[in-house]
NUGU-510273 format. One record per residue (C-alpha): residue in three letters; z, x, y. Coordinates in pm, whole numbers, padded with zeros to 5 digits, always signed. Layout:
N
alaZXY...
//
This chain:
686
met-01194-02748-10919thr-00860-02777-10784ser-00832-03007-10447ser-00868-02728-10236gly-01182-02616-10354thr-01040-02303-10516ala-00985-02151-10820pro-00684-01976-10991glu-00716-01651-10927gly-00935-01465-11222arg-01061-01809-11386glu-01403-01736-11517arg-01654-01925-11421val-01837-02160-11754asn-02129-02001-11951asp-02227-02301-12144gly-02526-02490-12177ala-02395-02724-12375arg-02167-02875-12120ala-02510-02862-11859ala-02672-03067-12133arg-02293-03321-12133leu-02258-03328-11784ala-02677-03412-11728glu-02564-03672-11893thr-02305-03804-11708leu-02455-03732-11371asp-02792-03988-11484val-02540-04274-11578ala-02286-04197-11209ile-02673-04249-11076ala-02785-04536-11226arg-02426-04703-11134leu-02512-04543-10762glu-02862-04757-10770pro-02793-05104-10787ala-02473-05036-10584arg-02450-05328-10280pro-02405-05082-09929phe-02030-05165-09930ala-01938-05029-10277lys-02197-04719-10265pro-01904-04509-10147arg-01687-04567-10505tyr-02021-04456-10700gln-02115-04187-10434arg-01823-04039-10506ala-01848-04081-10892val-02193-03824-10813leu-02045-03609-10630asp-01763-03546-10881val-01998-03480-11188thr-02235-03299-10880ala-01919-03080-10822arg-01865-02929-11182leu-02207-02859-11235leu-02210-02597-10998gln-01955-02438-11144thr-02148-02439-11453glu-02435-02205-11570gly-02771-02379-11585gly-02590-02688-11363leu-02817-02590-11042asp-03125-02641-11263val-02963-03012-11371ile-02895-03082-10958arg-03208-02952-10819ser-03425-03152-11100arg-03241-03522-10990ala-03184-03461-10627met-03478-03668-10544gln-03326-03948-10757met-02998-03896-10586asp-03140-03954-10264ala-03308-04267-10399ala-03016-04419-10524gly-02830-04387-10215leu-02591-04061-10233phe-02614-03959-09861ala-02631-04337-09761gly-02414-04370-09454ser-02357-04013-09389asp-02519-03758-09177trp-02708-03657-09435asp-02922-03950-09459arg-03161-03773-09191pro-03276-03513-09356glu-03494-03371-09001ala-03189-03388-08833leu-02970-03152-09006leu-02886-02806-08902pro-02921-02561-09099gln-02673-02355-08859leu-02354-02573-09014val-02484-02522-09359gly-02295-02215-09462thr-01937-02359-09320thr-01984-02703-09518leu-02038-02489-09822met-01683-02288-09757ala-01523-02671-09711asp-01185-02682-09866asp-01320-03028-10015pro-01518-02976-10327ile-01688-03327-10240phe-01810-03190-09924val-01955-02874-10096ala-02103-03099-10364leu-02304-03353-10099glu-02432-02959-09901ala-02564-02852-10222ala-02728-03156-10317ser-02905-03233-09976leu-03055-02827-10051ala-03134-02927-10374arg-03343-03207-10237phe-03494-02964-10004leu-03600-02738-10226ala-03737-02987-10437val-03997-03107-10123ala-04023-02748-10065asn-04163-02684-10404gly-04374-02988-10403glu-04168-03160-10675gly-04058-03446-10469arg-04131-03668-10147his-03957-03741-09919glu-04063-04027-09581asn-03856-03841-09321leu-03946-03430-09489his-04231-03262-09567lys-04278-02982-09768asp-04363-02747-09435met-04052-02918-09281ala-03847-02845-09573val-03919-02433-09646his-03874-02377-09252phe-03505-02519-09308leu-03425-02356-09596thr-03568-01992-09455gln-03333-02062-09154val-03052-02168-09378leu-03138-01800-09578ala-03151-01598-09275leu-02831-01713-09131asn-02615-01633-09449leu-02805-01309-09574lys-02471-01166-09544asp-02357-01359-09827ile-02689-01334-10025phe-02661-00938-10023gly-02281-00973-10176gln-02091-00799-09930ser-01699-00822-09978asp-01427-00790-09790glu-01071-00926-09744ala-01195-01284-09623ser-01435-01316-09866arg-01259-01203-10187ala-00943-01491-10076leu-01183-01752-10073gly-01255-01646-10450asp-01492-01979-10637arg-01561-02092-10264met-01781-01787-10221val-01838-01745-10553ile-02003-02095-10547lys-02208-02007-10235arg-02373-01704-10267gln-02504-01821-10673leu-02665-02155-10444leu-02796-01908-10179asn-02950-01721-10435tyr-03079-01967-10617ile-03252-02059-10298ser-03387-01746-10231glu-03485-01707-10640his-03748-02021-10587ile-03841-01968-10155gly-03864-01592-10180leu-03641-01352-09985thr-03932-01119-09875asp-04102-01404-09761val-03804-01572-09571leu-03761-01214-09416gly-04128-01180-09247val-04117-01569-09155leu-03746-01511-09007val-03843-01240-08781ser-04171-01440-08675glu-03950-01738-08624ile-03782-01543-08394trp-04017-01436-08202arg-04155-01743-08113leu-03792-01928-07989leu-03724-01621-07791glu-04090-01626-07648gln-03949-01986-07526arg-03698-01819-07346ser-03365-02043-07432val-03053-02013-07226gln-02887-02108-07575val-02970-01771-07803ala-02611-01816-07991val-02864-01873-08297ala-03106-01650-08310lys-02848-01345-08214asp-02655-01439-08557met-02983-01463-08718ile-03079-01117-08588ala-02719-00973-08701gln-02797-01144-09057ile-03158-00923-09033ala-02939-00613-08946ile-02723-00642-09276ala-03027-00715-09465leu-03214-00350-09396asp-02929-00192-09446gln-02828-00302-09770lys-03131-00368-09913gly-03445-00255-09671thr-03798-00373-09657glu-04099-00221-09717pro-04299-00069-09407gly-04500-00300-09231ser-04545-00530-08976glu-04259-00720-09075arg-04033-00443-08996leu-04132-00277-08705gly-04059-00671-08545ala-03744-00681-08726glu-03616-00317-08595arg-03751-00428-08243leu-03537-00730-08249val-03220-00528-08423ser-03272-00237-08145ala-03289-00496-07849leu-02916-00573-08000phe-02769-00345-08097gly-02934-00001-07965pro-03211-00098-07706thr-03130+00317-07510val-03120+00667-07685ala-02703+00667-07597ser-02673+00341-07773leu-02933+00409-08068asp-02690+00448-08324asp-02438+00156-08201pro-02142+00370-08145gly-01910+00105-07960ile-01852+00004-07611asp-01569+00277-07545val-01774+00575-07736tyr-02088+00488-07558leu-01937+00469-07176asp-01746+00790-07272arg-02144+00918-07342ile-02304+00843-07030ala-02033+00946-06847his-02170+01301-06835phe-02534+01210-06768asp-02719+01300-06511glu-02895+01121-06294thr-03236+01161-06494ala-03072+01101-06817leu-02896+00748-06645ser-03213+00592-06521arg-03385+00622-06882glu-03114+00465-07015ala-03124+00180-06735met-03513+00127-06819gly-03463+00116-07138phe-03217-00171-07129ala-03451-00328-06896arg-03741-00329-07100ala-03588-00442-07380met-03424-00739-07218his-03780-00830-07072asp-03901-00756-07401thr-03690-01010-07597gly-03503-01210-07354leu-03181-01060-07500val-02906-00872-07363ser-02710-00623-07509asp-02348-00594-07491tyr-02426-00215-07396his-02640-00342-07096ala-02362-00596-06989ala-02125-00260-06988phe-02390-00002-06821leu-02460-00297-06544val-02052-00306-06488trp-02013+00059-06533ala-02372+00157-06271leu-02135-00042-05994asp-01952+00268-05935tyr-02223+00546-05942arg-02295+00631-05594asp-02518+00871-05639arg-02850+00632-05683pro-02856+00249-05753leu-02903+00210-06146val-02830-00187-06088pro-03203-00303-05980glu-03399-00002-06282ala-03096-00184-06556leu-03229-00547-06407gly-03610-00452-06426leu-03672-00621-06125gly-04021-00644-05930thr-04157-00693-05582thr-03946-01001-05520gly-03612-00890-05716leu-03612-00571-05500asp-03629-00757-05150cys-03390-00990-05290trp-03153-00684-05382arg-03222-00534-05025his-03149-00809-04853tyr-02805-00952-05097arg-02720-00642-05252arg-02341-00694-05177leu-02405-01052-05297ile-02530-00941-05621glu-02308-00684-05673asp-02027-00932-05675leu-02185-01203-05915ile-02220-00894-06176arg-01844-00785-06161thr-01760-01164-06181ala-02022-01291-06432val-02143-01050-06652ser-01939-00811-06928pro-02004-00828-07323thr-01833-01117-07340thr-02123-01279-07142pro-02415-01033-07131gln-02683-01308-07109ala-02534-01372-06747ala-02777-01050-06673tyr-03128-01138-06794gly-03068-01500-06570leu-02957-01248-06262ala-03304-01098-06350met-03446-01366-06334leu-03292-01581-06039leu-03373-01246-05843glu-03713-01235-05930arg-03778-01604-05868gly-03653-01510-05517val-03404-01771-05526leu-03167-01647-05294his-03395-01643-05000his-03360-02027-05013ala-03085-02065-04729pro-02785-02293-04846met-02782-02075-05157val-02600-01794-05039pro-02314-01940-04900ala-02333-02174-05223leu-02307-01902-05492his-02018-01727-05233arg-01824-02068-05255his-01862-02093-05656met-01759-01720-05676gln-01398-01885-05520gln-01445-02229-05717lys-01163-02284-06013val-01234-02474-06249gln-00935-02814-06314gly-00778-03023-06586asp-00992-03155-06840ala-01334-02985-06733arg-01136-02615-06756gln-01011-02735-07119arg-01402-02847-07217leu-01515-02477-07137arg-01228-02306-07263leu-01281-02550-07646ser-01671-02445-07604phe-01639-02058-07463gly-01284-01916-07586asp-01094-01730-07414ala-01199-01403-07407val-01310-01416-06977ser-01191-01706-06788pro-01368-02061-06767glu-01460-01931-06420ala-01647-01617-06536his-01807-01848-06816leu-01951-02124-06578leu-02073-01847-06327ala-02262-01734-06613gly-02398-02036-06702val-02454-02125-06342leu-02716-01747-06325gln-02899-01870-06678val-02973-02172-06548ile-03117-02129-06246gly-03319-01802-06374gln-03396-02022-06646pro-03428-02346-06571leu-03701-02428-06820gly-03451-02241-07073val-03218-02568-07036gly-03159-02670-07330gln-02982-03033-07506gly-02838-02910-07827ala-02798-03168-08082asn-02731-03473-07867pro-02910-03746-07743thr-02876-03656-07359cys-03245-03574-07260gln-03269-03760-06952ser-02909-03560-06840ala-03076-03212-06963arg-03384-03271-06796ala-03188-03345-06496ile-03013-03011-06485ser-03328-02829-06554met-03536-02944-06268trp-03275-02924-05992ala-03212-02557-06108leu-03621-02512-06032ile-03607-02752-05761glu-03298-02842-05575pro-03072-02552-05705asp-02790-02561-05379phe-02786-02948-05517leu-02711-02847-05866leu-02419-02626-05751his-02313-02891-05536leu-02310-03103-05812ile-02106-02861-06020ser-01851-02755-05745gln-01799-03180-05769ala-01739-03152-06168cys-01510-02827-06105glu-01273-02929-05874phe-01214-03297-05923asp-01366-03344-06276thr-01645-03570-06129val-01964-03675-06004leu-02047-03892-05711met-02447-04016-05701gln-02602-04311-05517phe-02817-04528-05658glu-03017-04773-05382gly-02655-04748-05144thr-02432-04791-05417gln-02196-04517-05466ile-02171-04482-05826asn-01830-04229-05965ser-01876-04088-06335ala-01492-04108-06303asp-01487-04513-06303leu-01740-04505-06610pro-01726-04539-06938ala-01764-04218-07203gly-02209-04278-07265leu-02368-04111-07557ala-02247-03794-07505gly-01906-03909-07531his-01683-03635-07378gly-01911-03399-07313pro-02151-03170-07536ile-01969-02817-07681asp-02322-02671-07844ala-02433-02627-07496asp-02453-02415-07151pro-02178-02394-06940val-02323-02619-06670ser-02468-02881-06940val-02107-02894-07096leu-01931-02931-06731leu-02189-03192-06606val-02376-03365-06910ser-02048-03610-06981his-02060-03707-06618leu-02486-03693-06581asp-02468-03958-06906arg-02238-04204-06754ile-02425-04228-06373tyr-02749-04247-06568ala-02576-04515-06792glu-02454-04702-06517met-02817-04678-06329gly-02968-04881-06574arg-02689-05158-06566leu-02779-05190-06233cys-03156-05256-06304leu-03031-05550-06536gly-03247-05844-06492arg-03565-05659-06332glu-03855-05710-06430gly-04039-05421-06580asp-03905-05067-06720pro-03615-04946-06525his-03659-04600-06500arg-03920-04707-06180trp-03605-04723-06008ile-03378-04507-06181asn-03559-04148-06268pro-03632-04077-05806gln-03244-04181-05744phe-03150-03963-06028his-03381-03703-06018gly-03447-03647-05659trp-03682-03769-05361trp-03990-03574-05549val-04026-03823-05773ala-04335-04035-05736arg-04251-04403-05686asp-04460-04574-05885cys-04397-04617-06280ala-04660-04690-06522val-04556-04796-06843ala-04794-04867-07174val-04567-05092-07378asp-04451-05448-07248val-04068-05430-07158ala-03999-05787-07293thr-04270-05773-07642gly-04261-05396-07757glu-04655-05447-07789leu-04897-05227-07577ala-05004-05378-07255gly-05297-05264-07082tyr-05333-04946-07249asp-05661-04869-07127arg-05592-04899-06753phe-05213-04706-06859leu-05490-04399-06972arg-05691-04436-06679arg-05433-04431-06434phe-05277-04053-06576phe-05636-03918-06560ala-05649-04021-06171ala-05301-03916-06143tyr-05310-03566-06345his-05630-03431-06444pro-05845-03216-06204his-06157-03294-06259his-06078-03701-06121asn-05752-03626-05886gly-05958-03440-05606asp-05860-03088-05804arg-05504-03145-05657pro-05213-02972-05855val-04880-03113-05965ser-04665-03011-05749his-04306-03105-05837pro-04231-03181-06175gln-04290-03554-06230pro-04047-03692-06525ala-04250-03911-06785gly-04174-04058-07177ile-04341-03974-07504ala-04296-04123-07849val-04210-03850-08026thr-04347-03893-08423asp-04336-03646-08701pro-04599-03421-08898asn-04649-03779-09088gln-04721-03902-08711gln-04460-04174-08785phe-04238-04264-08484val-03910-04075-08458gly-03763-04210-08092trp-03818-04207-07705his-03828-03844-07566ala-03758-03733-07193ile-03977-03437-07094ala-04126-03303-06761ile-04469-03274-06657leu-04492-02926-06495arg-04861-02806-06446val-05215-02908-06552ser-05489-02666-06585ala-05735-02477-06793asp-05620-02239-07045gln-05843-01924-07121ala-06099-02094-07319gly-06149-02295-07068val-06010-02631-07210met-05755-02884-06993arg-05422-02879-07084val-05073-03050-06997tyr-04846-02842-06973phe-04489-02934-07017tyr-04087-02911-06955asn-03925-03013-07323pro-03519-03032-07335asn-03518-02947-07720asn-03411-02638-07757asp-03746-02562-07951ser-04064-02702-07798gly-04281-02593-08088gln-04335-02911-08259asp-04596-03083-08518trp-04618-03450-08406gly-04918-03536-08691gly-05242-03585-08662gly-05348-03254-08519val-05120-03279-08253val-04902-02969-08277val-04738-02851-07935ser-04782-02482-07851thr-04540-02247-07649ser-04724-01968-07637gly-05110-01826-07668asn-05260-02053-07448gly-05128-02008-07105glu-04754-02128-07160arg-04552-01959-06921tyr-04187-01928-07062gly-04011-02240-07153glu-04334-02437-07104gly-04496-02612-07348ser-04876-02744-07409leu-05124-02971-07523glu-05474-03035-07485phe-05480-03327-07197gly-05597-03597-07411gln-05345-03504-07730phe-05064-03476-07496leu-05186-03859-07372ser-05204-03994-07685arg-04850-03934-07683val-04710-04041-07344tyr-04573-04388-07292leu-04454-04373-06901phe-04485-04193-06608his-04503-04147-06264asp-04725-04166-05996asp-04857-04256-05630pro-04793-04606-05528leu-05043-04546-05267arg-05350-04383-05509ser-05626-04592-05470ala-05706-04820-05789glu-06080-04641-05746ala-05998-04333-05926ala-05909-04457-06168asp-06197-04721-06205ala-06421-04376-06181val-06250-04231-06550pro-06587-04240-06761asp-06518-04495-07055ala-06602-04214-07272glu-06271-04026-07249leu-06069-04316-07345pro-06155-04382-07727pro-05993-04067-07900ile-05710-04072-07715his-05633-04436-07778ala-05742-04391-08164gln-05467-04111-08174ala-05213-04380-08013ala-05269-04671-08297ala-05288-04377-08617ser-04938-04338-08497trp-04648-04420-08253ala-04830-04765-08128ala-04952-04846-08466asp-04752-05153-08517arg-04759-05202-08123leu-05106-05325-08092pro-05163-05707-07988gln-05095-05893-08280ala-05515-06030-08218ala-05596-05673-08382pro-05720-05702-08716ala-05566-05480-08999val-05278-05402-08836val-04947-05338-09094gln-04598-05471-08895asp-04405-05210-08980lys-04077-05056-08771met-04011-04998-08397gly-03900-05382-08263thr-03661-05205-07982glu-03714-05172-07608pro-03831-04836-07543pro-03594-04641-07357glu-03737-04289-07233
//
């Protein structure tokens, strides 16, 4: 392989089993040298292993060699010091790009990582942070996102890539042979529907997967059945949701067609778009084009039908029609089609009847994005439409889908939670912050009377801002992250967890002013845990709090665990409501800023996102299961202690046992017998 990762045109790949055997011996020697190497010397020996791996990728039988030694390479430290060292945090959408890298070392590293996933998926190996279902799920998504390459579609771009494309296709086909492509399509369709049911603001990955499914159906087809029906529903929602767009003719041809339609046919188109949008949460480019076109159709208003508005939405339309039309003209386009769904949901929430919102939105449409803020938006979303249009589209989505805000691959759950909660409770305040960031590239907030200016603070965990998030988050998160950290600094020296003071100041007046913490901040051990559990029952369980509902979402901190119940990290969520599901089981419904709330936390604690009374964007767990992972929550300081005392003793042991078997395993008091001290010695930041 040449230094650029390409081969001279016409060079044949090696088909020599003997060479694969010789390279296998060389690889064994390289692994043996890597394993005992000191951390500072690892990179030199890692390079030797990857050089051999790169040659094996060009050799018949080489993939079998790599797979059979994948776990050895991992144990020897091949991935140490790199992003690949944490397989549970890898993103499947990045694999295809890495496999096409110019540097063959990166290709070899990605191939070795995929071989590790495959070994775990097939039960050939075990990994501390990766279990079989996770491995299968990851490989399924990798295949789904690269179906076009699996099916060998050739174009000028792929031909120009030479050996890089050949290696990528062979590796993907190798994985599909061991995982099963038929199963992949079925699992993929189910997975996309599961993600869409959560109504995330960010749907680019789901749309990419659906595009690959469309290619797969066109190239290979599938057997008739529920999988094909589900796949075709997804494909049609994006590429042909109505009669006039069914053959995916292109925007210009489509607009020419409907220009000759009568009123009945246009109404049918509008209702077809609305049905597909509300069924999936996805908006076709044709839908966006139709909405803009419909603004100039004066025979009858088609916009309410095309948005699928109900009673509340229609009331907003009648009162604020001019504003809504202006929002569509400014924010909705084939480049930003999802703004249409955000607008529909915003109207259905009745947000425009909140007095400050109409002037705030008018002001926002006149807002210009200045300086570095403008560059960040352009970097994230391109130049097909202006940064102002992208931002307004993001505003409509975030306010319309507040529980769909996600943090992306960024350690900024507090900031994502804040944006979501403001969009849900105080959208006018959110627009105020956006206005500051647009005009001055800073955000001003107060902490107990002290003014905090984000422009005066060093970069936080988010650096200069995420680029894999919605436009509102791209604009605000870097500022919010700095402010949150500064509030923490201002709490230094105070006894107890700083979130007691930070959360009410950062989020808003509606955060309860007292704070219960399950661990002693100084030692990290559980402290007064039974009392902590009793207080949570008294605050949130309808049978123990006088049947008072949660009026405003309350921030809380959870200890996230993996499917093996191993501690992963502290995470910020918000408790939305507590109520009985259809089966009469009491559940906690909560917002999780992760883009996918459906997670397996081990020990039977599996977060549900649909089927148990969840609304769009909510995750839920049975009350006791949820409480077993909570380490911090807010409570009313005026609440009587008698309510907590009245909680029956029998409620506590199962929850205590679930916590002790997972995140609190090595946080039990030192006096407890038979406790294995392991990890988690750090102070718990929410």
